[in-house]
N, CA, C and O of each residue as an XYZ file, in Angstrom:
944
protein
N      -1.887    -27.702     17.274
C      -2.258    -26.407     16.710
C      -1.012    -25.712     16.160
O       0.027    -25.674     16.818
N      -1.124    -25.166     14.956
C      -0.008    -24.463     14.348
C       0.173    -23.098     15.015
O      -0.805    -22.392     15.259
N       1.420    -22.728     15.309
C       1.699    -21.401     15.857
C       2.309    -20.540     14.757
O       2.988    -21.041     13.861
N       2.056    -19.244     14.840
C       2.520    -18.312     13.822
C       3.345    -17.217     14.483
O       2.976    -16.685     15.530
N       4.470    -16.890     13.853
C       5.304    -15.808     14.355
C       4.681    -14.465     13.977
O       4.052    -14.357     12.924
N       4.842    -13.447     14.811
C       4.400    -12.104     14.440
C       5.121    -11.649     13.176
O       6.320    -11.885     13.025
N       4.400    -11.001     12.272
C       4.994    -10.678     10.975
C       6.138     -9.674     11.104
O       7.088     -9.724     10.323
N       6.065     -8.773     12.070
C       7.150     -7.794     12.209
C       8.412     -8.448     12.761
O       9.522     -8.023     12.441
N       8.251     -9.464     13.577
C       9.428    -10.204     14.052
C      10.107    -10.898     12.887
O      11.334    -10.915     12.795
N       9.307    -11.473     11.996
C       9.878    -12.118     10.815
C      10.507    -11.087      9.892
O      11.600    -11.301      9.366
N       9.813     -9.961      9.694
C      10.312     -8.949      8.777
C      11.613     -8.303      9.235
O      12.470     -7.976      8.414
N      11.760     -8.122     10.533
C      12.963     -7.482     11.070
C      14.086     -8.467     11.362
O      15.251     -8.075     11.431
N      13.749     -9.742     11.533
C      14.779    -10.736     11.857
C      15.440    -10.429     13.193
O      14.757    -10.029     14.136
N      16.759    -10.606     13.296
C      17.459    -10.372     14.567
C      17.309     -8.951     15.100
O      17.435     -8.727     16.304
N      17.042     -7.988     14.216
C      16.905     -6.600     14.667
C      15.675     -6.390     15.541
O      15.588     -5.388     16.251
N      14.721     -7.324     15.500
C      13.527     -7.179     16.325
C      13.899     -7.050     17.799
O      13.251     -6.312     18.542
N      14.938     -7.762     18.225
C      15.355     -7.742     19.632
C      15.931     -6.397     20.048
O      16.084     -6.142     21.242
N      16.260     -5.521     19.081
C      16.805     -4.201     19.410
C      15.718     -3.154     19.622
O      16.008     -2.040     20.058
N      14.458     -3.506     19.313
C      13.361     -2.588     19.583
C      13.200     -2.370     21.081
O      13.539     -3.239     21.884
N      12.686     -1.215     21.445
C      12.314     -0.999     22.837
C      11.366     -2.124     23.276
O      10.538     -2.569     22.482
N      11.475     -2.588     24.523
C      10.613     -3.703     24.967
C       9.127     -3.439     24.737
O       8.384     -4.356     24.387
N       8.697     -2.219     24.926
C       7.279     -1.891     24.724
C       6.879     -2.017     23.261
O       5.746     -2.388     22.954
N       7.815     -1.707     22.347
C       7.528     -1.896     20.924
C       7.524     -3.370     20.555
O       6.719     -3.801     19.729
N       8.416     -4.149     21.160
C       8.395     -5.587     20.916
C       7.042     -6.170     21.314
O       6.499     -7.024     20.614
N       6.506     -5.710     22.429
C       5.198     -6.191     22.860
C       4.113     -5.759     21.873
O       3.236     -6.547     21.517
N       4.181     -4.507     21.438
C       3.170     -3.980     20.517
C       3.154     -4.772     19.208
O       2.086     -5.080     18.680
N       4.330     -5.099     18.690
C       4.426     -5.755     17.389
C       4.509     -7.281     17.485
O       4.919     -7.938     16.528
N       4.129     -7.842     18.620
C       4.189     -9.297     18.792
C       2.847     -9.984     18.638
O       2.736    -11.178     18.917
N       1.828     -9.263     18.203
C       0.524     -9.878     17.985
C       0.617    -10.880     16.841
O       1.153    -10.566     15.778
N       0.094    -12.089     17.055
C       0.191    -13.163     16.060
C      -1.169    -13.801     15.836
O      -2.006    -13.795     16.738
N      -1.406    -14.354     14.646
C      -2.677    -15.041     14.383
C      -2.910    -16.178     15.372
O      -1.994    -16.923     15.718
N      -4.148    -16.289     15.814
C      -4.504    -17.373     16.718
C      -4.260    -17.087     18.177
O      -4.438    -17.976     19.011
N      -3.852    -15.858     18.522
C      -3.570    -15.536     19.927
C      -4.838    -15.382     20.760
O      -4.797    -15.489     21.986
N      -5.971    -15.129     20.089
C      -7.216    -14.901     20.813
C      -7.389    -13.476     21.283
O      -8.367    -13.171     21.966
N      -6.458    -12.586     20.933
C      -6.514    -11.202     21.379
C      -6.315    -10.246     20.193
O      -5.740    -10.615     19.170
N      -6.799     -9.025     20.356
C      -6.513     -7.961     19.408
C      -6.047     -6.735     20.188
O      -6.300     -6.610     21.386
N      -5.362     -5.834     19.486
C      -4.823     -4.652     20.138
C      -5.717     -3.444     19.961
O      -6.324     -3.260     18.906
N      -5.798     -2.620     20.995
C      -6.592     -1.397     20.959
C      -5.713     -0.235     21.419
O      -5.163     -0.262     22.520
N      -5.586      0.774     20.577
C      -4.868      1.989     20.940
C      -5.810      3.177     20.907
O      -6.597      3.322     19.972
N      -5.736      4.026     21.918
C      -6.562      5.224     21.979
C      -5.700      6.403     22.392
O      -4.933      6.312     23.351
N      -5.825      7.512     21.667
C      -4.981      8.644     21.985
C      -5.379      9.892     21.237
O      -6.516     10.039     20.789
N      -4.414     10.794     21.110
C      -4.639     12.097     20.510
C      -3.585     12.337     19.427
O      -2.389     12.150     19.653
N      -4.049     12.752     18.256
C      -3.135     13.227     17.226
C      -2.892     14.715     17.464
O      -3.829     15.513     17.457
N      -1.639     15.078     17.674
C      -1.305     16.500     17.774
C      -1.620     17.203     16.459
O      -2.127     18.325     16.451
N      -1.316     16.537     15.349
C      -1.686     17.011     14.015
C      -2.121     15.805     13.203
O      -1.577     14.714     13.370
N      -3.098     15.992     12.327
C      -3.537     14.897     11.465
C      -4.254     15.459     10.249
O      -5.092     16.353     10.365
N      -3.912     14.921      9.074
C      -4.621     15.269      7.861
C      -3.749     15.960      6.831
O      -2.524     15.836      6.838
N      -4.400     16.682      5.956
C      -3.736     17.362      4.851
C      -3.610     18.849      5.167
O      -4.617     19.538      5.332
N      -2.379     19.342      5.251
C      -2.155     20.750      5.567
C      -2.372     21.670      4.362
O      -2.608     22.867      4.532
N      -2.294     21.128      3.165
C      -2.386     21.953      1.960
C      -3.854     22.118      1.549
O      -4.481     21.176      1.063
N      -4.382     23.303      1.745
C      -5.800     23.551      1.470
C      -6.165     23.278      0.009
O      -7.243     22.757     -0.273
N      -5.279     23.625     -0.909
C      -5.602     23.473     -2.326
C      -5.732     22.013     -2.725
O      -6.365     21.701     -3.733
N      -5.131     21.101     -1.935
C      -5.156     19.682     -2.260
C      -6.379     18.973     -1.685
O      -6.717     17.872     -2.120
N      -7.034     19.583     -0.726
C      -8.125     18.900     -0.027
C      -9.301     18.529     -0.915
O      -9.865     17.451     -0.726
N      -9.714     19.370     -1.891
C     -10.820     18.939     -2.767
C     -10.507     17.663     -3.537
O     -11.401     16.852     -3.775
N      -9.249     17.476     -3.927
C      -8.884     16.237     -4.618
C      -8.978     15.042     -3.686
O      -9.448     13.974     -4.079
N      -8.529     15.223     -2.450
C      -8.580     14.122     -1.489
C     -10.022     13.769     -1.124
O     -10.320     12.622     -0.791
N     -10.909     14.757     -1.188
C     -12.310     14.477     -0.881
C     -12.900     13.444     -1.848
O     -13.799     12.688     -1.480
N     -12.396     13.417     -3.072
C     -12.878     12.444     -4.056
C     -12.502     11.022     -3.684
O     -13.119     10.073     -4.168
N     -11.486     10.856     -2.820
C     -10.992      9.525     -2.485
C     -11.412      9.059     -1.100
O     -10.899      8.049     -0.617
N     -12.331      9.765     -0.446
C     -12.673      9.400      0.931
C     -13.301      8.011      1.027
O     -13.165      7.340      2.050
N     -13.993      7.574     -0.040
C     -14.602      6.249     -0.010
C     -13.601      5.120      0.015
O     -13.959      3.981      0.315
N     -12.342      5.416     -0.298
C     -11.304      4.388     -0.300
C     -10.805      4.049      1.109
O     -10.134      3.036      1.305
N     -11.134      4.903      2.093
C     -10.640      4.733      3.464
C      -9.119      4.674      3.488
O      -8.525      3.812      4.136
N      -8.504      5.605      2.772
C      -7.045      5.697      2.742
C      -6.579      7.136      2.901
O      -5.614      7.403      3.618
N      -7.267      8.072      2.229
C      -6.943      9.486      2.340
C      -8.217     10.260      2.670
O      -9.324      9.787      2.415
N      -8.052     11.447      3.235
C      -9.198     12.254      3.626
C      -8.797     13.721      3.570
O      -7.616     14.041      3.700
N      -9.772     14.629      3.376
C      -9.442     16.039      3.139
C      -9.296     16.874      4.408
O      -8.783     17.991      4.342
N      -9.730     16.369      5.556
C      -9.710     17.179      6.766
C      -8.290     17.376      7.301
O      -7.375     16.608      7.002
N      -8.142     18.427      8.097
C      -6.911     18.655      8.862
C      -7.305     19.168     10.240
O      -8.212     19.991     10.367
N      -6.619     18.679     11.273
C      -6.952     19.134     12.613
C      -5.791     18.961     13.573
O      -4.806     18.285     13.276
N      -5.930     19.582     14.722
C      -4.940     19.473     15.795
C      -5.666     19.089     17.076
O      -6.771     19.557     17.348
N      -5.019     18.222     17.861
C      -5.649     17.740     19.085
C      -6.861     16.871     18.802
O      -7.900     17.027     19.443
N      -6.739     15.951     17.843
C      -7.856     15.125     17.375
C      -7.773     13.726     17.997
O      -6.739     13.062     17.930
N      -8.868     13.303     18.591
C      -8.922     11.975     19.215
C      -8.957     10.881     18.145
O      -9.557     11.062     17.086
N      -8.307      9.743     18.428
C      -8.347      8.619     17.493
C      -8.315      7.297     18.241
O      -7.975      7.226     19.422
N      -8.681      6.262     17.515
C      -8.674      4.885     18.036
C      -8.156      3.977     16.929
O      -8.511      4.151     15.763
N      -7.323      3.015     17.289
C      -6.832      2.038     16.332
C      -7.057      0.637     16.891
O      -6.859      0.392     18.081
N      -7.471     -0.274     16.024
C      -7.551     -1.689     16.369
C      -6.590     -2.457     15.471
O      -6.580     -2.264     14.255
N      -5.780     -3.332     16.072
C      -4.861     -4.203     15.345
C      -5.346     -5.639     15.456
O      -5.591     -6.137     16.555
N      -5.482     -6.300     14.314
C      -5.940     -7.687     14.279
C      -4.929     -8.535     13.506
O      -4.724     -8.330     12.310
N      -4.304     -9.482     14.190
C      -3.401    -10.434     13.531
C      -4.235    -11.624     13.063
O      -5.046    -12.154     13.822
N      -4.036    -12.041     11.813
C      -4.878    -13.092     11.249
C      -4.215    -13.658     10.001
O      -3.241    -13.100      9.496
N      -4.743    -14.753      9.516
C      -4.385    -15.253      8.190
C      -5.366    -14.652      7.192
O      -6.575    -14.656      7.421
N      -4.838    -14.132      6.076
C      -5.755    -13.598      5.069
C      -6.358    -14.761      4.278
O      -5.969    -15.908      4.501
N      -7.296    -14.501      3.361
C      -7.942    -15.604      2.631
C      -6.984    -16.454      1.814
O      -7.362    -17.535      1.363
N      -5.738    -15.991      1.607
C      -4.765    -16.729      0.811
C      -3.738    -17.446      1.697
O      -2.748    -17.988      1.207
N      -3.994    -17.436      3.006
C      -3.139    -18.163      3.935
C      -1.921    -17.401      4.414
O      -1.072    -17.973      5.097
N      -1.809    -16.115      4.073
C      -0.650    -15.331      4.497
C      -0.869    -14.753      5.900
O      -1.956    -14.272      6.221
N       0.155    -14.807      6.709
C       0.101    -14.168      8.014
C       0.027    -12.662      7.815
O       0.830    -12.085      7.082
N      -0.945    -12.025      8.474
C      -1.241    -10.617      8.196
C      -1.598     -9.870      9.470
O      -1.921    -10.460     10.501
N      -1.528     -8.547      9.359
C      -1.961     -7.667     10.439
C      -2.816     -6.569      9.821
O      -2.330     -5.769      9.022
N      -4.088     -6.536     10.195
C      -4.997     -5.508      9.709
C      -5.187     -4.444     10.776
O      -5.481     -4.744     11.933
N      -5.012     -3.189     10.360
C      -5.204     -2.051     11.265
C      -6.390     -1.227     10.772
O      -6.500     -0.904      9.589
N      -7.262     -0.900     11.701
C      -8.424     -0.042     11.388
C      -8.381      1.165     12.316
O      -8.488      1.029     13.535
N      -8.223      2.340     11.730
C      -8.112      3.572     12.504
C      -9.379      4.406     12.341
O      -9.875      4.598     11.230
N      -9.884      4.890     13.449
C     -10.989      5.845     13.452
C     -10.443      7.183     13.931
O      -9.850      7.269     15.006
N     -10.643      8.226     13.132
C     -10.140      9.568     13.449
C     -11.352     10.469     13.629
O     -12.126     10.684     12.696
N     -11.506     10.989     14.833
C     -12.743     11.679     15.208
C     -12.612     13.190     15.017
O     -12.449     13.941     15.979
N     -12.687     13.616     13.753
C     -12.719     15.044     13.463
C     -14.045     15.636     13.942
O     -15.047     14.924     14.009
N     -14.065     16.915     14.274
C     -15.344     17.546     14.618
C     -16.338     17.427     13.464
O     -16.066     17.886     12.355
N     -17.458     16.826     13.721
C     -18.492     16.728     12.694
C     -18.416     15.506     11.810
O     -19.381     15.206     11.106
N     -17.290     14.776     11.818
C     -17.187     13.573     10.985
C     -16.110     12.650     11.524
O     -15.160     13.092     12.170
N     -16.269     11.368     11.253
C     -15.268     10.361     11.620
C     -14.718      9.751     10.347
O     -15.476      9.282      9.497
N     -13.402      9.757     10.214
C     -12.765      9.165      9.047
C     -12.143      7.822      9.421
O     -11.620      7.648     10.522
N     -12.211      6.883      8.490
C     -11.617      5.558      8.655
C     -10.389      5.463      7.755
O     -10.417      5.861      6.591
N      -9.319      4.931      8.319
C      -8.110      4.666      7.538
C      -7.693      3.236      7.863
O      -7.360      2.927      9.007
N      -7.712      2.356      6.850
C      -7.468      0.946      7.102
C      -6.420      0.395      6.139
O      -6.267      0.879      5.017
N      -5.705     -0.625      6.601
C      -4.733     -1.306      5.748
C      -4.463     -2.696      6.308
O      -4.743     -2.980      7.472
N      -3.914     -3.550      5.459
C      -3.496     -4.887      5.858
C      -2.059     -5.103      5.419
O      -1.738     -4.977      4.237
N      -1.195     -5.429      6.373
C       0.190     -5.767      6.077
C       0.317     -7.281      6.089
O      -0.052     -7.928      7.069
N       0.838     -7.850      5.006
C       0.934     -9.302      4.867
C       2.381     -9.729      4.659
O       3.192     -8.991      4.100
N       2.681    -10.935      5.119
C       4.006    -11.513      4.945
C       4.006    -12.311      3.648
O       3.281    -13.295      3.505
N       4.832    -11.868      2.707
C       4.897    -12.503      1.395
C       6.227    -13.231      1.240
O       7.290    -12.651      1.456
N       6.159    -14.493      0.868
C       7.375    -15.289      0.704
C       7.505    -15.836     -0.708
O       8.281    -16.762     -0.940
N       6.756    -15.277     -1.658
C       6.778    -15.821     -3.011
C       8.085    -15.543     -3.737
O       8.439    -16.260     -4.673
N       8.811    -14.503     -3.313
C      10.047    -14.158     -4.005
C      11.292    -14.699     -3.345
O      12.400    -14.280     -3.678
N      11.133    -15.624     -2.415
C      12.284    -16.183     -1.700
C      12.325    -15.669     -0.280
O      11.654    -16.220      0.593
N      13.100    -14.624     -0.025
C      13.193    -14.054      1.318
C      11.867    -13.397      1.691
O      11.294    -12.674      0.876
N      11.368    -13.632      2.903
C      10.095    -13.018      3.311
C      10.188    -11.498      3.289
O      11.221    -10.919      3.625
N       9.101    -10.868      2.890
C       9.018     -9.412      2.895
C       7.614     -9.020      3.313
O       6.677     -9.811      3.211
N       7.480     -7.782      3.785
C       6.178     -7.267      4.185
C       5.640     -6.367      3.086
O       6.337     -5.484      2.586
N       4.387     -6.607      2.719
C       3.705     -5.766      1.736
C       2.438     -5.217      2.386
O       1.768     -5.912      3.150
N       2.122     -3.973      2.077
C       1.006     -3.299      2.720
C      -0.069     -2.971      1.699
O       0.192     -2.304      0.698
N      -1.291     -3.450      1.964
C      -2.447     -3.187      1.117
C      -3.285     -2.105      1.791
O      -3.726     -2.268      2.929
N      -3.501     -1.005      1.084
C      -4.076      0.188      1.693
C      -5.504      0.419      1.202
O      -5.805      0.249      0.020
N      -6.376      0.808      2.135
C      -7.704      1.248      1.771
C      -8.766      0.167      1.844
O      -8.478     -1.016      2.026
N      -9.976      0.607      1.698
C     -11.155     -0.263      1.810
C     -11.161     -1.384      0.774
O     -11.607     -2.497      1.055
N     -10.656     -1.079     -0.442
C     -10.669     -2.063     -1.512
C      -9.285     -2.653     -1.773
O      -9.115     -3.465     -2.682
N      -8.310     -2.248     -0.984
C      -6.937     -2.788     -1.076
C      -6.400     -2.666     -2.508
O      -5.790     -3.595     -3.038
N      -6.640     -1.500     -3.118
C      -6.220     -1.294     -4.502
C      -4.796     -0.773     -4.624
O      -4.219     -0.788     -5.712
N      -4.227     -0.314     -3.517
C      -2.857      0.194     -3.525
C      -2.003     -0.703     -2.646
O      -2.346     -0.955     -1.491
N      -0.881     -1.191     -3.193
C       0.007     -2.058     -2.429
C       1.426     -1.503     -2.506
O       1.880     -1.071     -3.566
N       2.113     -1.521     -1.375
C       3.484     -1.023     -1.314
C       4.363     -2.012     -0.563
O       3.883     -2.773      0.278
N       5.651     -1.994     -0.874
C       6.626     -2.764     -0.106
C       7.056     -1.944      1.102
O       7.199     -0.725      1.009
N       7.262     -2.612      2.239
C       7.702     -1.925      3.442
C       9.173     -2.220      3.715
O       9.606     -3.372      3.698
N       9.919     -1.169      3.964
C      11.330     -1.281      4.326
C      11.441     -0.860      5.786
O      11.234      0.308      6.113
N      11.770     -1.815      6.674
C      11.790     -1.566      8.111
C      13.211     -1.480      8.630
O      14.122     -2.119      8.105
N      13.385     -0.674      9.675
C      14.687     -0.546     10.321
C      14.479     -0.183     11.783
O      13.441      0.365     12.156
N      15.473     -0.492     12.608
C      15.457     -0.143     14.030
C      16.541      0.894     14.269
O      17.693      0.696     13.880
N      16.178      1.993     14.906
C      17.143      3.062     15.169
C      18.039      2.684     16.349
O      17.721      1.749     17.084
N      19.150      3.394     16.541
C      20.005      3.118     17.704
C      19.267      3.259     19.041
O      19.656      2.647     20.036
N      18.188      4.076     19.058
C      17.416      4.253     20.298
C      16.360      3.172     20.489
O      15.683      3.142     21.516
N      16.210      2.272     19.493
C      15.213      1.215     19.607
C      13.861      1.566     19.036
O      12.881      0.862     19.281
N      13.790      2.661     18.267
C      12.544      3.014     17.605
C      12.374      2.207     16.321
O      13.350      1.736     15.737
N      11.126      2.056     15.892
C      10.857      1.407     14.607
C      10.659      2.466     13.547
O       9.860      3.386     13.721
N      11.386      2.342     12.444
C      11.202      3.206     11.295
C      10.759      2.367     10.107
O      11.247      1.257      9.898
N       9.836      2.906      9.338
C       9.365      2.221      8.149
C       9.217      3.185      6.997
O       8.782      4.323      7.176
N       9.577      2.730      5.816
C       9.427      3.528      4.603
C       8.709      2.670      3.568
O       9.105      1.532      3.319
N       7.665      3.208      2.972
C       7.000      2.493      1.887
C       7.823      2.686      0.622
O       8.167      3.807      0.249
N       8.128      1.578     -0.023
C       8.934      1.620     -1.242
C       8.024      1.611     -2.464
O       6.985      2.272     -2.466
N       8.400      0.875     -3.497
C       7.662      0.884     -4.760
C       6.189      0.532     -4.555
O       5.863     -0.439     -3.874
N       5.309      1.329     -5.150
C       3.866      1.132     -5.039
C       3.282      0.651     -6.361
O       3.799      0.939     -7.440
N       2.193     -0.088     -6.237
C       1.463     -0.557     -7.418
C      -0.027     -0.310     -7.219
O      -0.543     -0.447     -6.110
N      -0.719      0.055     -8.303
C      -2.170      0.128     -8.311
C      -2.713     -1.153     -8.912
O      -2.244     -1.603     -9.957
N      -3.704     -1.741     -8.253
C      -4.312     -2.976     -8.734
C      -5.749     -2.647     -9.119
O      -6.640     -2.598     -8.270
N      -5.958     -2.424    -10.412
C      -7.253     -2.006    -10.931
C      -7.811     -3.109    -11.818
O      -7.388     -3.267    -12.964
N      -8.760     -3.870    -11.287
C      -9.287     -4.992    -12.047
C      -8.160     -5.948    -12.390
O      -7.413     -6.360    -11.502
N      -8.019     -6.315    -13.671
C      -6.937     -7.231    -14.038
C      -5.586     -6.541    -14.169
O      -4.573     -7.208    -14.381
N      -5.554     -5.210    -14.046
C      -4.323     -4.463    -14.273
C      -3.505     -4.347    -12.991
O      -4.042     -4.144    -11.902
N      -2.202     -4.480    -13.151
C      -1.242     -4.217    -12.069
C      -0.309     -3.133    -12.593
O       0.516     -3.388    -13.471
N      -0.441     -1.924    -12.053
C       0.233     -0.763    -12.615
C       1.281     -0.246    -11.635
O       0.924      0.387    -10.641
N       2.572     -0.500    -11.890
C       3.622      0.076    -11.029
C       3.644      1.595    -11.196
O       3.581      2.111    -12.312
N       3.732      2.293    -10.081
C       3.778      3.755    -10.143
C       5.224      4.219    -10.321
O       6.090      3.857     -9.525
N       5.490      5.011    -11.354
C       6.860      5.519    -11.533
C       7.237      6.479    -10.412
O       6.372      7.079     -9.773
N       8.536      6.615    -10.185
C       9.034      7.436     -9.099
C       8.413      8.809     -8.997
O       8.023      9.203     -7.898
N       8.295      9.576    -10.094
C       7.732     10.927     -9.995
C       6.279     10.960     -9.542
O       5.811     11.995     -9.069
N       5.549      9.842     -9.678
C       4.142      9.811     -9.286
C       3.911      9.109     -7.951
O       2.844      9.249     -7.353
N       4.890      8.367     -7.489
C       4.722      7.525     -6.313
C       4.834      8.344     -5.031
O       5.780      9.113     -4.859
N       3.874      8.176     -4.143
C       3.941      8.806     -2.824
C       4.573      7.831     -1.839
O       4.216      6.653     -1.817
N       5.489      8.303     -1.040
C       6.161      7.470     -0.051
C       5.721      7.867      1.346
O       5.566      9.048      1.658
N       5.523      6.855      2.180
C       5.169      7.081      3.578
C       6.399      6.839      4.443
O       7.093      5.833      4.295
N       6.657      7.778      5.345
C       7.767      7.679      6.283
C       7.174      7.628      7.692
O       6.537      8.581      8.140
N       7.389      6.510      8.383
C       6.758      6.307      9.685
C       7.810      6.028     10.756
O       8.848      5.422     10.493
N       7.516      6.481     11.949
C       8.368      6.176     13.098
C       7.484      6.012     14.327
O       6.586      6.817     14.573
N       7.751      4.958     15.095
C       6.999      4.716     16.325
C       7.981      4.430     17.442
O       9.000      3.771     17.234
N       7.663      4.936     18.649
C       8.556      4.740     19.786
C       7.778      4.847     21.089
O       6.629      5.287     21.114
N       8.431      4.435     22.167
C       7.871      4.487     23.520
C       8.564      5.598     24.283
O       9.785      5.742     24.216
N       7.770      6.396     25.021
C       8.313      7.497     25.807
C       8.174      7.131     27.289
O       7.073      7.221     27.834
N       9.257      6.724     27.950
C       9.152      6.306     29.358
C       8.602      7.398     30.267
O       7.842      7.111     31.192
N       8.981      8.646     30.009
C       8.522      9.734     30.865
C       7.007      9.937     30.790
O       6.387     10.405     31.745
N       6.425      9.585     29.656
C       4.981      9.739     29.467
C       4.234      8.437     29.711
O       3.031      8.445     29.971
N       4.951      7.309     29.627
C       4.309      6.014     29.790
C       3.345      5.682     28.677
O       2.299      5.083     28.923
N       3.682      6.066     27.441
C       2.791      5.810     26.319
C       3.569      5.806     25.008
O       4.731      6.208     24.950
N       2.899      5.342     23.961
C       3.493      5.272     22.633
C       3.365      6.606     21.920
O       2.441      7.378     22.176
N       4.310      6.867     21.018
C       4.207      7.991     20.095
C       4.444      7.496     18.675
O       5.199      6.552     18.440
N       3.780      8.158     17.742
C       3.904      7.791     16.336
C       3.918      9.044     15.479
O       3.277     10.045     15.799
N       4.660      8.969     14.387
C       4.698     10.074     13.419
C       4.757      9.487     12.018
O       5.601      8.636     11.737
N       3.879      9.927     11.149
C       3.820      9.438      9.772
C       3.672     10.635      8.838
O       2.867     11.532      9.087
N       4.462     10.639      7.756
C       4.338     11.642      6.706
C       4.244     10.924      5.366
O       5.027     10.016      5.090
N       3.298     11.323      4.542
C       3.169     10.807      3.180
C       3.521     11.950      2.228
O       2.863     12.990      2.210
N       4.573     11.733      1.440
C       5.095     12.786      0.571
C       5.075     12.320     -0.876
O       5.562     11.237     -1.201
N       4.506     13.149     -1.737
C       4.465     12.875     -3.169
C       5.361     13.911     -3.856
O       5.222     15.107     -3.599
N       6.280     13.471     -4.726
C       7.262     14.405     -5.293
C       6.658     15.641     -5.960
O       7.221     16.731     -5.871
N       5.525     15.476     -6.622
C       4.926     16.601     -7.345
C       4.028     17.464     -6.464
O       3.862     18.657     -6.719
N       3.450     16.859     -5.427
C       2.456     17.566     -4.609
C       2.986     17.974     -3.249
O       2.413     18.843     -2.592
N       4.076     17.354     -2.822
C       4.603     17.654     -1.500
C       3.949     16.792     -0.432
O       3.633     15.627     -0.675
N       3.744     17.363      0.750
C       3.188     16.637      1.886
C       1.694     16.425      1.682
O       0.910     17.372      1.726
N       1.310     15.170      1.457
C      -0.089     14.840      1.191
C      -0.839     14.557      2.486
O      -1.997     14.948      2.632
N      -0.189     13.882      3.420
C      -0.843     13.471      4.659
C       0.191     13.429      5.772
O       1.331     13.012      5.566
N      -0.228     13.871      6.959
C       0.634     13.779      8.125
C      -0.227     13.397      9.318
O      -1.359     13.863      9.448
N       0.307     12.554     10.185
C      -0.310     12.390     11.500
C       0.767     12.054     12.517
O       1.671     11.258     12.267
N       0.636     12.689     13.669
C       1.622     12.525     14.734
C       0.923     12.724     16.068
O       0.152     13.667     16.243
N       1.199     11.830     17.003
C       0.553     11.955     18.308
C       0.958     10.852     19.253
O       1.962     10.171     19.043
N       0.174     10.683     20.288
C       0.479      9.701     21.332
C      -0.756      8.848     21.605
O      -1.883      9.255     21.323
N      -0.526      7.662     22.157
C      -1.656      6.787     22.469
C      -1.271      5.762     23.536
O      -0.100      5.427     23.719
N      -2.295      5.282     24.226
C      -2.168      4.154     25.147
C      -2.616      2.900     24.412
O      -3.442      2.961     23.502
N      -2.062      1.764     24.817
C      -2.319      0.526     24.068
C      -2.577     -0.621     25.034
O      -1.959     -0.721     26.094
N      -3.505     -1.479     24.639
C      -3.838     -2.645     25.456
C      -4.285     -3.784     24.554
O      -4.628     -3.569     23.392
N      -4.279     -4.987     25.092
C      -4.815     -6.150     24.400
C      -6.151     -6.535     25.004
O      -6.344     -6.472     26.218
N      -7.067     -6.933     24.144
C      -8.373     -7.379     24.597
C      -8.684     -8.733     23.967
O      -8.281     -8.982     22.830
N      -9.400     -9.631     24.688
C      -9.771    -10.920     24.104
C     -10.916    -10.766     23.114
O     -11.770     -9.891     23.261
N     -10.921    -11.629     22.103
C     -12.045    -11.636     21.171
C     -13.290    -12.152     21.879
O     -13.202    -13.073     22.692
N     -14.443    -11.572     21.582
C     -15.690    -12.096     22.157
C     -15.861    -13.573     21.821
O     -15.629    -14.000     20.690
N     -16.260    -14.323     22.802
C     -16.438    -15.756     22.602
C     -15.159    -16.551     22.758
O     -15.176    -17.781     22.702
N     -14.036    -15.848     22.955
C     -12.771    -16.541     23.184
C     -12.202    -17.231     21.958
O     -11.414    -18.167     22.099
N     -12.576    -16.799     20.752
C     -12.086    -17.463     19.552
C     -10.570    -17.322     19.409
O      -9.999    -16.264     19.671
N      -9.945    -18.402     18.991
C      -8.505    -18.399     18.707
C      -8.239    -18.870     17.282
O      -7.113    -19.252     16.963
N      -9.249    -18.850     16.426
C      -9.069    -19.256     15.031
C      -8.096    -18.311     14.346
O      -8.318    -17.100     14.380
N      -7.026    -18.805     13.725
C      -6.034    -17.902     13.128
C      -6.568    -17.056     11.985
O      -5.995    -16.011     11.676
N      -7.649    -17.482     11.354
C      -8.217    -16.713     10.260
C      -9.277    -15.716     10.686
O      -9.884    -15.057      9.841
N      -9.509    -15.597     11.992
C     -10.597    -14.731     12.461
C     -10.253    -13.256     12.274
O      -9.176    -12.802     12.660
N     -11.184    -12.521     11.679
C     -11.089    -11.070     11.542
C     -12.500    -10.518     11.672
O     -13.370    -10.875     10.878
N     -12.750     -9.654     12.657
C     -14.110     -9.130     12.844
C     -14.628     -8.442     11.589
O     -13.860     -7.877     10.811
N     -15.928     -8.500     11.410
C     -16.549     -7.962     10.195
C     -16.208     -6.491      9.981
O     -15.985     -6.072      8.845
N     -16.163     -5.704     11.051
C     -15.903     -4.274     10.902
C     -14.507     -3.983     10.372
O     -14.269     -2.909      9.820
N     -13.579     -4.927     10.532
C     -12.200     -4.714     10.088
C     -11.924     -5.319      8.719
O     -10.843     -5.121      8.165
N     -12.880     -6.051      8.168
C     -12.645     -6.695      6.873
C     -12.760     -5.690      5.735
O     -13.659     -4.850      5.735
N     -11.858     -5.772      4.770
C     -11.991     -4.902      3.592
C     -13.134     -5.380      2.705
O     -13.611     -6.506      2.842
N     -13.562     -4.523      1.806
C     -14.592     -4.915      0.841
C     -14.031     -5.832     -0.234
O     -14.780     -6.479     -0.965
N     -12.706     -5.882     -0.325
C     -12.082     -6.698     -1.357
C     -10.692     -7.114     -0.876
O      -9.951     -6.305     -0.320
N     -10.347     -8.390     -1.097
C      -9.007     -8.890     -0.790
C      -8.195     -8.963     -2.070
O      -8.755     -9.061     -3.162
N      -6.907     -8.917     -1.941
C      -6.012     -8.943     -3.102
C      -4.840     -9.871     -2.824
O      -4.154     -9.738     -1.810
N      -4.615    -10.830     -3.752
C      -3.505    -11.771     -3.595
C      -2.236    -11.294     -4.271
O      -1.134    -11.692     -3.893
N      -2.393    -10.426     -5.288
C      -1.211     -9.991     -6.041
C      -0.325     -9.063     -5.212
O      -0.810     -8.322     -4.357
N       0.955     -9.114     -5.473
C       1.899     -8.213     -4.822
C       2.579     -7.324     -5.867
O       3.415     -6.490     -5.518
């Protein structure tokens, strides 16, 4: 049986060993392990703080990438699934459920390991239809936290591949770490667009565990139906 390295271990290289041990465990999920990750917690803040921008974001809710709500003390759940995508790339799909009062929003993405350009790199496909793809730039802080910044973004619309110029491109700044005093993970993400400012923020804490797939499947290509996007994309 072929074994697959976790994509974040490959993406970080030797720096992976500098992560806090709890983060190394979190990011060590690999295709074919027979398990998926489940995180449950509370977002201290989540959503779009700018009221004037929310009507625009409401138009994009079907994409499962952005949403118009904003709240504090909001419960959420995340599932992480390591798998091979339909093109054979080692990938990690995350499906987040955010339980706002009166509605539940889904935010999903797939991070894939791409080796077509020589050195392996991580690319992130965002949303239900995976129409937005960004390069991920990862780093480990002196404290062992993981930091990630989304770099150049592209829109994939039918046959078109449209690179977003700097003034239009929104960048995501993420940081995740373990808090020993609390015994749980913390995460903070900000999405900033140069013309609009802060488009999306979420920050909070969660507990994390691994669960076996029903039926004990260890197929590296297995991805539960609820986590599958409506469309896959091979282009980077």
